[in-house]
Backbone of each chain as nested JSON, in Angstrom:
{
  "chains": [
    {"id": "A", "residues": [
      {"number": 1, "name": "MET", "atoms": {"N": [21.287, -5.068, 1.409], "CA": [19.782, -5.558, 1.893], "C": [20.269, -7.004, 2.453]}},
      {"number": 2, "name": "VAL", "atoms": {"N": [19.527, -7.207, 3.727], "CA": [19.866, -8.601, 4.176], "C": [18.947, -9.547, 3.87]}},
      {"number": 3, "name": "LYS", "atoms": {"N": [17.506, -8.938, 3.225], "CA": [16.488, -9.864, 2.77], "C": [16.593, -10.184, 1.572]}},
      {"number": 4, "name": "ASP", "atoms": {"N": [17.892, -11.006, 1.247], "CA": [18.141, -11.175, -0.212], "C": [18.929, -12.59, -0.157]}},
      {"number": 5, "name": "PHE", "atoms": {"N": [19.216, -12.864, -1.338], "CA": [19.92, -14.17, -1.458], "C": [21.256, -13.882, -2.593]}},
      {"number": 6, "name": "PRO", "atoms": {"N": [22.214, -14.45, -2.33], "CA": [23.356, -14.284, -3.308], "C": [23.021, -15.107, -4.7]}},
      {"number": 7, "name": "LEU", "atoms": {"N": [23.424, -14.518, -5.718], "CA": [23.157, -15.306, -6.959], "C": [24.166, -16.367, -7.369]}},
      {"number": 8, "name": "PHE", "atoms": {"N": [25.359, -16.174, -6.786], "CA": [26.15, -17.401, -7.032], "C": [25.861, -18.597, -6.826]}},
      {"number": 9, "name": "PRO", "atoms": {"N": [25.238, -19.115, -5.758], "CA": [24.858, -20.466, -5.421], "C": [23.81, -20.867, -6.484]}},
      {"number": 10, "name": "LEU", "atoms": {"N": [23.057, -19.831, -6.969], "CA": [21.839, -20.229, -7.673], "C": [22.427, -20.57, -9.297]}},
      {"number": 11, "name": "GLU", "atoms": {"N": [23.554, -19.879, -9.588], "CA": [24.145, -20.121, -10.963], "C": [24.722, -21.663, -10.797]}},
      {"number": 12, "name": "LYS", "atoms": {"N": [25.215, -21.795, -9.734], "CA": [25.888, -23.075, -9.537], "C": [24.921, -24.406, -9.432]}},
      {"number": 13, "name": "ILE", "atoms": {"N": [23.573, -24.014, -8.863], "CA": [22.588, -24.793, -9.155], "C": [22.019, -25.15, -10.579]}},
      {"number": 14, "name": "ALA", "atoms": {"N": [21.84, -24.171, -11.259], "CA": [21.534, -23.976, -12.641], "C": [22.542, -24.932, -13.517]}},
      {"number": 15, "name": "ARG", "atoms": {"N": [23.8, -24.67, -13.355], "CA": [24.727, -25.425, -14.066], "C": [24.619, -26.937, -13.954]}},
      {"number": 16, "name": "GLU", "atoms": {"N": [24.618, -27.16, -12.526], "CA": [24.408, -28.744, -12.049], "C": [23.142, -29.223, -12.613]}},
      {"number": 17, "name": "ALA", "atoms": {"N": [22.255, -28.387, -12.89], "CA": [20.949, -28.96, -13.518], "C": [21.014, -28.957, -15.035]}},
      {"number": 18, "name": "GLY", "atoms": {"N": [22.321, -28.59, -15.623], "CA": [22.382, -28.977, -16.963], "C": [22.493, -27.673, -17.623]}},
      {"number": 19, "name": "ALA", "atoms": {"N": [22.472, -26.432, -17.213], "CA": [22.39, -25.148, -18.039], "C": [23.905, -24.885, -18.766]}},
      {"number": 20, "name": "GLU", "atoms": {"N": [23.944, -24.783, -19.791], "CA": [25.286, -24.404, -20.401], "C": [25.582, -22.925, -20.036]}},
      {"number": 21, "name": "ARG", "atoms": {"N": [24.554, -21.834, -20.045], "CA": [24.614, -20.654, -19.873], "C": [23.323, -20.232, -19.109]}},
      {"number": 22, "name": "VAL", "atoms": {"N": [23.377, -19.27, -18.318], "CA": [22.353, -18.72, -17.665], "C": [22.242, -17.152, -17.665]}},
      {"number": 23, "name": "SER", "atoms": {"N": [21.43, -16.437, -18.107], "CA": [21.534, -14.998, -17.989], "C": [21.347, -14.548, -16.666]}},
      {"number": 24, "name": "ARG", "atoms": {"N": [21.666, -13.32, -16.435], "CA": [21.751, -12.607, -15.132], "C": [20.367, -12.536, -14.607]}},
      {"number": 25, "name": "SER", "atoms": {"N": [19.493, -12.06, -15.612], "CA": [18.058, -12.006, -15.295], "C": [17.317, -13.108, -14.796]}},
      {"number": 26, "name": "ALA", "atoms": {"N": [17.77, -14.241, -15.555], "CA": [17.28, -15.627, -15.182], "C": [17.535, -15.906, -13.726]}},
      {"number": 27, "name": "LEU", "atoms": {"N": [18.747, -15.546, -13.227], "CA": [19.304, -15.932, -12.029], "C": [18.435, -14.997, -10.841]}},
      {"number": 28, "name": "VAL", "atoms": {"N": [18.184, -13.739, -11.409], "CA": [17.451, -12.817, -10.408], "C": [16.054, -13.098, -10.334]}},
      {"number": 29, "name": "ALA", "atoms": {"N": [15.487, -13.607, -11.493], "CA": [14.119, -14.134, -11.541], "C": [13.98, -15.305, -10.403]}},
      {"number": 30, "name": "LEU", "atoms": {"N": [14.973, -16.321, -10.56], "CA": [14.973, -17.617, -9.57], "C": [15.084, -16.908, -8.271]}},
      {"number": 31, "name": "LYS", "atoms": {"N": [15.999, -16.057, -8.04], "CA": [16.173, -15.438, -6.584], "C": [14.664, -14.937, -5.994]}},
      {"number": 32, "name": "GLU", "atoms": {"N": [14.126, -14.189, -6.955], "CA": [12.785, -13.656, -6.565], "C": [11.631, -14.688, -6.063]}},
      {"number": 33, "name": "VAL", "atoms": {"N": [11.642, -15.776, -6.976], "CA": [10.798, -16.867, -6.789], "C": [11.139, -17.64, -5.36]}},
      {"number": 34, "name": "LEU", "atoms": {"N": [12.283, -17.662, -5.305], "CA": [12.673, -18.289, -3.837], "C": [12.358, -17.466, -2.57]}},
      {"number": 35, "name": "LEU", "atoms": {"N": [12.613, -16.018, -2.955], "CA": [12.269, -15.19, -1.687], "C": [10.755, -15.098, -1.586]}},
      {"number": 36, "name": "GLU", "atoms": {"N": [9.99, -15.204, -2.653], "CA": [8.566, -15.269, -2.366], "C": [8.074, -16.537, -1.752]}},
      {"number": 37, "name": "GLU", "atoms": {"N": [8.711, -17.632, -2.051], "CA": [8.432, -18.945, -1.351], "C": [8.82, -19.023, 0.132]}},
      {"number": 38, "name": "SER", "atoms": {"N": [9.866, -18.433, 0.157], "CA": [10.532, -18.382, 1.634], "C": [9.546, -17.502, 2.712]}},
      {"number": 39, "name": "GLU", "atoms": {"N": [9.01, -16.528, 1.934], "CA": [8.053, -15.683, 2.881], "C": [6.866, -16.087, 2.973]}},
      {"number": 40, "name": "THR", "atoms": {"N": [6.344, -16.936, 2.077], "CA": [4.833, -17.722, 2.163], "C": [5.118, -18.908, 3.256]}},
      {"number": 41, "name": "ILE", "atoms": {"N": [6.341, -19.491, 3.217], "CA": [6.523, -20.835, 4.183], "C": [6.674, -20.171, 5.462]}},
      {"number": 42, "name": "ALA", "atoms": {"N": [7.62, -19.175, 5.735], "CA": [7.639, -18.403, 6.973], "C": [6.419, -17.829, 7.749]}},
      {"number": 43, "name": "ARG", "atoms": {"N": [5.408, -17.236, 6.97], "CA": [4.237, -16.84, 7.297], "C": [3.323, -17.985, 7.907]}},
      {"number": 44, "name": "GLU", "atoms": {"N": [3.609, -19.054, 6.915], "CA": [2.736, -20.317, 7.558], "C": [3.253, -20.781, 8.956]}},
      {"number": 45, "name": "SER", "atoms": {"N": [4.641, -20.813, 8.793], "CA": [5.336, -21.431, 9.99], "C": [4.856, -20.748, 11.371]}},
      {"number": 46, "name": "VAL", "atoms": {"N": [4.956, -19.341, 11.316], "CA": [4.617, -18.777, 12.361], "C": [3.082, -19.001, 12.937]}},
      {"number": 47, "name": "LYS", "atoms": {"N": [2.193, -19.249, 11.899], "CA": [0.951, -19.487, 12.41], "C": [0.882, -21.129, 13.057]}},
      {"number": 48, "name": "LEU", "atoms": {"N": [1.584, -21.721, 12.39], "CA": [1.604, -23.134, 13.18], "C": [2.281, -23.145, 14.268]}},
      {"number": 49, "name": "ALA", "atoms": {"N": [3.315, -22.396, 14.574], "CA": [3.953, -22.188, 15.976], "C": [2.888, -21.534, 17.016]}},
      {"number": 50, "name": "GLU", "atoms": {"N": [2.149, -20.78, 16.613], "CA": [1.262, -20.119, 17.431], "C": [0.186, -21.059, 17.749]}},
      {"number": 51, "name": "HIS", "atoms": {"N": [-0.263, -21.959, 16.677], "CA": [-1.158, -22.937, 17.046], "C": [-0.777, -23.77, 17.921]}},
      {"number": 52, "name": "ALA", "atoms": {"N": [0.547, -24.204, 17.976], "CA": [1.197, -25.126, 19.029], "C": [1.542, -24.565, 20.158]}},
      {"number": 53, "name": "LYS", "atoms": {"N": [1.166, -23.246, 20.436], "CA": [1.364, -22.37, 21.809], "C": [2.936, -22.203, 21.832]}},
      {"number": 54, "name": "ARG", "atoms": {"N": [3.445, -22.001, 20.902], "CA": [4.912, -21.617, 20.879], "C": [5.413, -20.268, 20.491]}},
      {"number": 55, "name": "VAL", "atoms": {"N": [6.485, -19.662, 20.927], "CA": [6.764, -18.341, 20.312], "C": [7.918, -18.636, 19.508]}},
      {"number": 56, "name": "THR", "atoms": {"N": [8.568, -19.914, 19.719], "CA": [9.7, -20.115, 18.806], "C": [9.298, -21.124, 17.519]}},
      {"number": 57, "name": "VAL", "atoms": {"N": [9.589, -20.593, 16.379], "CA": [9.26, -21.442, 15.185], "C": [10.481, -22.523, 15.085]}},
      {"number": 58, "name": "LYS", "atoms": {"N": [9.901, -23.642, 14.953], "CA": [10.797, -25.007, 15.0], "C": [10.771, -25.523, 13.771]}},
      {"number": 59, "name": "ARG", "atoms": {"N": [11.736, -26.682, 13.582], "CA": [11.973, -27.309, 12.274], "C": [10.562, -27.982, 11.885]}},
      {"number": 60, "name": "GLU", "atoms": {"N": [9.707, -28.431, 12.669], "CA": [8.508, -29.154, 12.291], "C": [7.453, -28.252, 11.973]}},
      {"number": 61, "name": "ASP", "atoms": {"N": [7.599, -26.805, 12.193], "CA": [6.812, -25.852, 11.524], "C": [7.046, -25.541, 10.167]}},
      {"number": 62, "name": "ILE", "atoms": {"N": [8.384, -25.547, 9.931], "CA": [8.733, -25.346, 8.404], "C": [8.446, -26.521, 7.634]}},
      {"number": 63, "name": "VAL", "atoms": {"N": [8.781, -27.747, 8.281], "CA": [8.326, -29.118, 7.473], "C": [7.037, -29.026, 7.011]}},
      {"number": 64, "name": "LEU", "atoms": {"N": [6.093, -28.791, 8.241], "CA": [4.563, -28.741, 7.852], "C": [4.208, -27.674, 6.991]}},
      {"number": 65, "name": "ALA", "atoms": {"N": [4.775, -26.486, 6.997], "CA": [4.345, -25.518, 6.332], "C": [4.735, -25.674, 4.671]}},
      {"number": 66, "name": "SER", "atoms": {"N": [5.867, -26.231, 4.672], "CA": [6.444, -26.296, 3.23], "C": [5.534, -27.311, 2.45]}},
      {"number": 67, "name": "LYS", "atoms": {"N": [4.67, -28.058, 3.083], "CA": [3.908, -29.062, 2.594], "C": [2.681, -28.715, 2.217]}},
      {"number": 68, "name": "ARG", "atoms": {"N": [2.228, -27.537, 2.633], "CA": [0.794, -26.848, 2.604], "C": [0.739, -26.151, 1.182]}}
    ]},
    {"id": "B", "residues": [
      {"number": 1, "name": "MET", "atoms": {"N": [31.027, -24.77, 0.683], "CA": [30.056, -25.372, -0.017], "C": [29.426, -24.171, -0.874]}},
      {"number": 2, "name": "VAL", "atoms": {"N": [29.484, -24.184, -2.231], "CA": [28.879, -23.157, -2.951], "C": [27.461, -23.285, -3.349]}},
      {"number": 3, "name": "LYS", "atoms": {"N": [27.007, -24.522, -3.195], "CA": [25.67, -24.892, -3.489], "C": [24.901, -24.793, -2.209]}},
      {"number": 4, "name": "ASP", "atoms": {"N": [24.815, -23.54, -1.649], "CA": [24.213, -23.276, -0.151], "C": [23.633, -22.075, -0.183]}},
      {"number": 5, "name": "PHE", "atoms": {"N": [22.947, -21.895, 0.833], "CA": [22.363, -20.479, 1.014], "C": [22.829, -20.231, 2.382]}},
      {"number": 6, "name": "PRO", "atoms": {"N": [23.063, -18.935, 2.648], "CA": [23.412, -18.185, 4.104], "C": [22.098, -18.331, 4.775]}},
      {"number": 7, "name": "LEU", "atoms": {"N": [22.205, -18.524, 6.105], "CA": [20.986, -18.501, 7.118], "C": [20.384, -17.334, 7.401]}},
      {"number": 8, "name": "PHE", "atoms": {"N": [21.285, -16.225, 7.41], "CA": [20.732, -14.94, 8.025], "C": [19.842, -14.267, 7.15]}},
      {"number": 9, "name": "PRO", "atoms": {"N": [19.658, -14.447, 5.863], "CA": [18.561, -13.756, 5.23], "C": [17.274, -14.443, 5.69]}},
      {"number": 10, "name": "LEU", "atoms": {"N": [17.473, -15.926, 5.796], "CA": [16.383, -16.633, 6.07], "C": [15.712, -16.324, 7.653]}},
      {"number": 11, "name": "GLU", "atoms": {"N": [16.598, -16.001, 8.553], "CA": [16.121, -15.427, 9.957], "C": [15.483, -13.989, 9.659]}},
      {"number": 12, "name": "LYS", "atoms": {"N": [16.002, -13.255, 8.861], "CA": [15.399, -11.864, 8.817], "C": [13.997, -12.118, 8.104]}},
      {"number": 13, "name": "ILE", "atoms": {"N": [13.822, -12.91, 7.126], "CA": [12.442, -13.198, 6.594], "C": [11.603, -13.856, 7.566]}},
      {"number": 14, "name": "ALA", "atoms": {"N": [12.038, -14.736, 8.476], "CA": [10.933, -15.299, 9.438], "C": [10.587, -14.274, 10.432]}},
      {"number": 15, "name": "ARG", "atoms": {"N": [11.646, -13.298, 10.774], "CA": [11.141, -12.439, 11.791], "C": [10.225, -11.477, 11.254]}},
      {"number": 16, "name": "GLU", "atoms": {"N": [10.428, -10.965, 9.892], "CA": [9.434, -10.068, 9.129], "C": [7.984, -10.699, 9.033]}},
      {"number": 17, "name": "ALA", "atoms": {"N": [8.09, -12.086, 9.172], "CA": [6.843, -12.885, 9.011], "C": [6.073, -12.902, 10.358]}},
      {"number": 18, "name": "GLY", "atoms": {"N": [6.828, -12.463, 11.378], "CA": [6.378, -12.424, 12.703], "C": [6.77, -13.395, 13.763]}},
      {"number": 19, "name": "ALA", "atoms": {"N": [7.852, -14.129, 13.336], "CA": [8.41, -14.81, 14.277], "C": [9.216, -14.199, 15.264]}},
      {"number": 20, "name": "GLU", "atoms": {"N": [8.93, -14.609, 16.786], "CA": [9.452, -13.901, 17.836], "C": [10.912, -14.677, 17.86]}},
      {"number": 21, "name": "ARG", "atoms": {"N": [10.878, -15.765, 17.972], "CA": [12.314, -16.48, 17.88], "C": [12.244, -17.806, 16.758]}},
      {"number": 22, "name": "VAL", "atoms": {"N": [13.258, -18.306, 16.33], "CA": [13.462, -19.233, 15.24], "C": [14.641, -20.134, 15.57]}},
      {"number": 23, "name": "SER", "atoms": {"N": [14.325, -21.326, 15.541], "CA": [15.358, -22.298, 15.835], "C": [16.353, -22.568, 14.824]}},
      {"number": 24, "name": "ARG", "atoms": {"N": [17.768, -22.768, 15.091], "CA": [18.664, -22.983, 13.945], "C": [18.055, -24.024, 13.123]}},
      {"number": 25, "name": "SER", "atoms": {"N": [17.572, -25.062, 13.649], "CA": [17.238, -26.338, 12.79], "C": [16.123, -25.944, 12.023]}},
      {"number": 26, "name": "ALA", "atoms": {"N": [15.156, -25.008, 12.274], "CA": [14.121, -24.536, 11.576], "C": [14.805, -23.512, 10.004]}},
      {"number": 27, "name": "LEU", "atoms": {"N": [15.806, -22.805, 10.583], "CA": [16.201, -22.115, 9.437], "C": [16.926, -23.119, 8.483]}},
      {"number": 28, "name": "VAL", "atoms": {"N": [17.665, -24.034, 9.039], "CA": [18.316, -25.221, 8.14], "C": [17.321, -25.873, 7.422]}},
      {"number": 29, "name": "ALA", "atoms": {"N": [15.963, -26.109, 8.023], "CA": [14.885, -26.879, 7.181], "C": [14.632, -25.834, 6.162]}},
      {"number": 30, "name": "LEU", "atoms": {"N": [14.266, -24.794, 6.439], "CA": [14.002, -23.868, 5.501], "C": [14.755, -23.632, 4.214]}},
      {"number": 31, "name": "LYS", "atoms": {"N": [15.969, -23.557, 4.462], "CA": [17.044, -23.656, 3.514], "C": [17.17, -24.73, 2.685]}},
      {"number": 32, "name": "GLU", "atoms": {"N": [16.755, -26.101, 3.332], "CA": [16.835, -27.227, 2.598], "C": [15.484, -27.393, 1.453]}},
      {"number": 33, "name": "VAL", "atoms": {"N": [14.621, -26.709, 2.138], "CA": [13.374, -26.63, 1.242], "C": [13.49, -25.664, -0.06]}},
      {"number": 34, "name": "LEU", "atoms": {"N": [14.262, -24.565, 0.177], "CA": [14.46, -23.759, -0.924], "C": [15.552, -24.246, -1.76]}},
      {"number": 35, "name": "LEU", "atoms": {"N": [16.613, -25.009, -1.38], "CA": [17.533, -25.712, -2.396], "C": [16.921, -26.651, -3.13]}},
      {"number": 36, "name": "GLU", "atoms": {"N": [15.971, -27.52, -2.694], "CA": [15.252, -28.488, -3.257], "C": [14.318, -27.814, -4.296]}},
      {"number": 37, "name": "GLU", "atoms": {"N": [13.703, -26.694, -4.065], "CA": [12.805, -25.831, -4.991], "C": [13.754, -25.368, -6.085]}},
      {"number": 38, "name": "SER", "atoms": {"N": [14.9, -24.712, -5.694], "CA": [15.521, -24.143, -6.732], "C": [16.05, -25.253, -7.638]}},
      {"number": 39, "name": "GLU", "atoms": {"N": [16.367, -26.544, -7.145], "CA": [16.917, -27.472, -8.222], "C": [15.692, -27.808, -9.086]}},
      {"number": 40, "name": "THR", "atoms": {"N": [14.517, -28.041, -8.603], "CA": [13.49, -28.508, -9.414], "C": [13.367, -27.424, -10.546]}},
      {"number": 41, "name": "ILE", "atoms": {"N": [13.19, -26.094, -10.025], "CA": [12.892, -24.951, -11.227], "C": [14.113, -25.045, -12.203]}},
      {"number": 42, "name": "ALA", "atoms": {"N": [15.467, -25.068, -11.526], "CA": [16.426, -25.349, -12.458], "C": [16.399, -26.187, -13.525]}},
      {"number": 43, "name": "ARG", "atoms": {"N": [16.138, -27.496, -13.196], "CA": [15.867, -28.669, -13.987], "C": [14.814, -28.374, -15.051]}},
      {"number": 44, "name": "GLU", "atoms": {"N": [13.682, -27.943, -14.613], "CA": [12.585, -27.537, -15.654], "C": [12.978, -26.3, -16.681]}},
      {"number": 45, "name": "SER", "atoms": {"N": [13.632, -25.411, -16.026], "CA": [14.203, -24.368, -16.937], "C": [15.04, -24.787, -18.005]}},
      {"number": 46, "name": "VAL", "atoms": {"N": [15.916, -25.736, -17.609], "CA": [16.885, -26.196, -18.621], "C": [15.996, -26.981, -19.78]}},
      {"number": 47, "name": "LYS", "atoms": {"N": [15.157, -27.706, -19.454], "CA": [14.371, -28.296, -20.497], "C": [13.621, -27.276, -21.251]}},
      {"number": 48, "name": "LEU", "atoms": {"N": [13.151, -26.123, -20.585], "CA": [12.248, -25.176, -21.523], "C": [13.233, -24.511, -22.292]}},
      {"number": 49, "name": "ALA", "atoms": {"N": [14.456, -24.18, -21.955], "CA": [15.528, -23.578, -22.629], "C": [15.688, -24.494, -24.072]}},
      {"number": 50, "name": "GLU", "atoms": {"N": [15.927, -25.734, -23.727], "CA": [16.239, -26.907, -24.897], "C": [15.063, -26.877, -25.84]}},
      {"number": 51, "name": "HIS", "atoms": {"N": [13.815, -26.762, -25.143], "CA": [12.593, -26.917, -25.894], "C": [12.795, -25.501, -26.865]}},
      {"number": 52, "name": "ALA", "atoms": {"N": [13.107, -24.453, -26.406], "CA": [13.013, -23.1, -27.432], "C": [14.366, -23.21, -28.179]}},
      {"number": 53, "name": "LYS", "atoms": {"N": [15.105, -24.168, -28.211], "CA": [16.335, -24.305, -29.049], "C": [17.315, -23.18, -28.613]}},
      {"number": 54, "name": "ARG", "atoms": {"N": [17.452, -23.061, -27.351], "CA": [18.489, -22.174, -26.681], "C": [19.496, -22.801, -25.914]}},
      {"number": 55, "name": "VAL", "atoms": {"N": [20.801, -22.455, -25.778], "CA": [21.594, -22.834, -24.841], "C": [21.742, -22.133, -23.447]}},
      {"number": 56, "name": "THR", "atoms": {"N": [20.949, -20.865, -23.661], "CA": [21.025, -19.946, -22.566], "C": [19.696, -20.074, -21.688]}},
      {"number": 57, "name": "VAL", "atoms": {"N": [19.83, -20.39, -20.538], "CA": [18.571, -20.106, -19.65], "C": [18.256, -18.815, -19.448]}},
      {"number": 58, "name": "LYS", "atoms": {"N": [16.971, -18.439, -19.862], "CA": [16.532, -17.029, -19.813], "C": [15.519, -16.771, -18.737]}},
      {"number": 59, "name": "ARG", "atoms": {"N": [15.211, -15.607, -18.405], "CA": [14.245, -15.255, -17.427], "C": [12.684, -16.042, -17.735]}},
      {"number": 60, "name": "GLU", "atoms": {"N": [12.383, -16.053, -18.9], "CA": [11.327, -16.607, -19.313], "C": [11.097, -18.087, -18.938]}},
      {"number": 61, "name": "ASP", "atoms": {"N": [12.312, -18.687, -19.02], "CA": [12.298, -20.249, -18.726], "C": [11.901, -20.228, -17.196]}},
      {"number": 62, "name": "ILE", "atoms": {"N": [12.702, -19.54, -16.299], "CA": [12.495, -19.476, -14.843], "C": [10.99, -19.153, -14.571]}},
      {"number": 63, "name": "VAL", "atoms": {"N": [10.43, -18.276, -15.163], "CA": [9.11, -17.769, -14.958], "C": [8.045, -18.887, -15.2]}},
      {"number": 64, "name": "LEU", "atoms": {"N": [8.196, -19.499, -16.33], "CA": [7.465, -20.465, -16.822], "C": [7.559, -21.813, -15.905]}},
      {"number": 65, "name": "ALA", "atoms": {"N": [8.947, -22.184, -15.622], "CA": [9.173, -23.298, -14.899], "C": [8.598, -23.177, -13.312]}},
      {"number": 66, "name": "SER", "atoms": {"N": [8.606, -22.098, -12.832], "CA": [8.125, -21.749, -11.4], "C": [6.623, -21.876, -11.365]}},
      {"number": 67, "name": "LYS", "atoms": {"N": [6.131, -21.937, -12.313], "CA": [4.493, -22.011, -12.371], "C": [3.987, -23.359, -12.681]}},
      {"number": 68, "name": "ARG", "atoms": {"N": [4.985, -24.399, -12.99], "CA": [4.573, -25.907, -13.319], "C": [4.617, -26.388, -12.087]}}
    ]}
  ]
}
Protein backbone atom coordinates (compact mmCIF):
# COMPACT_ATOMS: atom_id res chain seq x y z
CA MET A 1 0.00 0.00 0.00
CA VAL A 2 1.55 3.27 -1.03
CA LYS A 3 -0.76 5.46 1.07
CA ASP A 4 1.01 4.44 4.21
CA PHE A 5 3.92 5.45 6.42
CA PRO A 6 6.72 3.28 7.70
CA LEU A 7 6.64 2.67 11.48
CA PHE A 8 10.39 2.83 12.05
CA PRO A 9 10.71 6.66 11.88
CA LEU A 10 7.78 6.92 14.30
CA GLU A 11 9.49 4.64 16.79
CA LYS A 12 12.62 6.75 16.49
CA ILE A 13 10.58 9.93 17.14
CA ALA A 14 8.91 8.32 20.18
CA ARG A 15 12.27 7.31 21.61
CA GLU A 16 13.68 10.79 21.10
CA ALA A 17 10.60 12.11 22.92
CA GLY A 18 11.66 10.01 25.91
CA ALA A 19 9.77 6.75 25.45
CA GLU A 20 11.60 3.82 27.01
CA ARG A 21 9.37 1.32 25.20
CA VAL A 22 6.62 1.76 22.62
CA SER A 23 4.02 -0.88 21.78
CA ARG A 24 3.48 -1.73 18.14
CA SER A 25 -0.21 -0.80 18.38
CA ALA A 26 0.85 2.63 19.69
CA LEU A 27 3.00 3.12 16.59
CA VAL A 28 0.12 2.02 14.36
CA ALA A 29 -2.19 4.47 16.17
CA LEU A 30 0.31 7.29 15.67
CA LYS A 31 0.60 6.42 11.99
CA GLU A 32 -3.20 6.51 11.65
CA VAL A 33 -3.41 9.93 13.29
CA LEU A 34 -0.75 11.25 10.90
CA LEU A 35 -2.46 9.76 7.85
CA GLU A 36 -5.74 11.38 8.88
CA GLU A 37 -3.98 14.72 9.46
CA SER A 38 -2.20 14.56 6.11
CA GLU A 39 -5.47 13.83 4.30
CA THR A 40 -7.15 16.80 6.01
CA ILE A 41 -4.28 19.14 5.11
CA ALA A 42 -4.15 17.80 1.54
CA ARG A 43 -7.88 18.38 0.98
CA GLU A 44 -7.63 21.92 2.36
CA SER A 45 -4.53 22.61 0.24
CA VAL A 46 -6.31 21.58 -2.95
CA LYS A 47 -9.12 24.03 -2.12
CA LEU A 48 -6.58 26.79 -1.46
CA ALA A 49 -4.75 26.13 -4.75
CA GLU A 50 -8.06 26.26 -6.62
CA HIS A 51 -8.91 29.47 -4.80
CA ALA A 52 -5.63 30.94 -6.09
CA LYS A 53 -6.53 29.72 -9.62
CA ARG A 54 -3.72 27.19 -9.76
CA VAL A 55 -3.71 23.51 -10.64
CA THR A 56 -0.44 22.96 -8.78
CA VAL A 57 -0.53 22.63 -5.00
CA LYS A 58 2.38 24.73 -3.70
CA ARG A 59 4.21 25.07 -0.42
CA GLU A 60 2.14 28.15 0.51
CA ASP A 61 -1.07 26.10 0.25
CA ILE A 62 0.27 23.48 2.66
CA VAL A 63 1.53 26.13 5.09
CA LEU A 64 -1.84 27.94 5.14
CA ALA A 65 -3.83 24.68 5.27
CA SER A 66 -1.87 23.37 8.21
CA LYS A 67 -2.76 26.49 10.23
CA ARG A 68 -6.52 26.16 9.72
CA MET B 1 18.15 10.11 8.31
CA VAL B 2 15.76 7.79 10.10
CA LYS B 3 13.65 10.55 11.65
CA ASP B 4 12.07 11.30 8.32
CA PHE B 5 9.13 10.33 6.15
CA PRO B 6 9.19 9.32 2.50
CA LEU B 7 7.57 11.84 0.15
CA PHE B 8 5.91 9.33 -2.16
CA PRO B 9 2.99 8.41 0.16
CA LEU B 10 2.35 12.12 0.68
CA GLU B 11 2.14 12.73 -3.05
CA LYS B 12 -0.30 9.84 -3.32
CA ILE B 13 -2.44 11.33 -0.53
CA ALA B 14 -2.40 14.76 -2.22
CA ARG B 15 -3.50 13.24 -5.53
CA GLU B 16 -6.31 11.33 -3.84
CA ALA B 17 -7.36 14.63 -2.26
CA GLY B 18 -7.79 16.02 -5.76
CA ALA B 19 -4.44 17.65 -6.51
CA GLU B 20 -3.65 17.67 -10.23
CA ARG B 21 -0.02 18.59 -9.58
CA VAL B 22 1.97 19.00 -6.36
CA SER B 23 5.28 20.85 -6.11
CA ARG B 24 8.15 19.09 -4.41
CA SER B 25 8.47 21.92 -1.87
CA ALA B 26 4.78 21.43 -1.00
CA LEU B 27 5.47 17.77 -0.23
CA VAL B 28 8.49 18.72 1.88
CA ALA B 29 6.33 21.27 3.75
CA LEU B 30 3.67 18.63 4.40
CA LYS B 31 6.32 16.23 5.66
CA GLU B 32 7.65 18.90 8.03
CA VAL B 33 4.17 19.57 9.42
CA LEU B 34 3.67 15.85 10.04
CA LEU B 35 7.07 15.45 11.69
CA GLU B 36 6.28 18.36 14.01
CA GLU B 37 2.87 16.89 14.80
CA SER B 38 4.31 13.44 15.49
CA GLU B 39 6.91 14.92 17.84
CA THR B 40 4.24 16.83 19.75
CA ILE B 41 2.03 13.73 20.08
CA ALA B 42 5.02 11.58 21.07
CA ARG B 43 6.08 13.98 23.84
CA GLU B 44 2.53 14.14 25.18
CA SER B 45 2.20 10.33 25.01
CA VAL B 46 5.36 9.84 27.07
CA LYS B 47 3.92 12.14 29.75
CA LEU B 48 0.64 10.21 29.72
CA ALA B 49 2.41 6.83 30.02
CA GLU B 50 4.42 8.17 32.97
CA HIS B 51 1.21 9.49 34.49
CA ALA B 52 -0.22 5.95 34.27
CA LYS B 53 3.00 4.63 35.89
CA ARG B 54 4.10 2.75 32.78
CA VAL B 55 7.40 2.72 30.94
CA THR B 56 5.73 1.48 27.75
CA VAL B 57 3.87 3.97 25.58
CA LYS B 58 0.62 2.28 24.57
CA ARG B 59 -2.08 2.89 22.01
CA GLU B 60 -4.29 4.60 24.62
CA ASP B 61 -1.55 7.19 25.27
CA ILE B 62 -1.35 8.07 21.57
CA VAL B 63 -5.13 8.25 21.25
CA LEU B 64 -5.46 10.59 24.24
CA ALA B 65 -2.41 12.67 23.26
CA SER B 66 -3.70 13.23 19.74
CA LYS B 67 -6.93 14.70 21.15
CA ARG B 68 -5.21 17.30 23.32
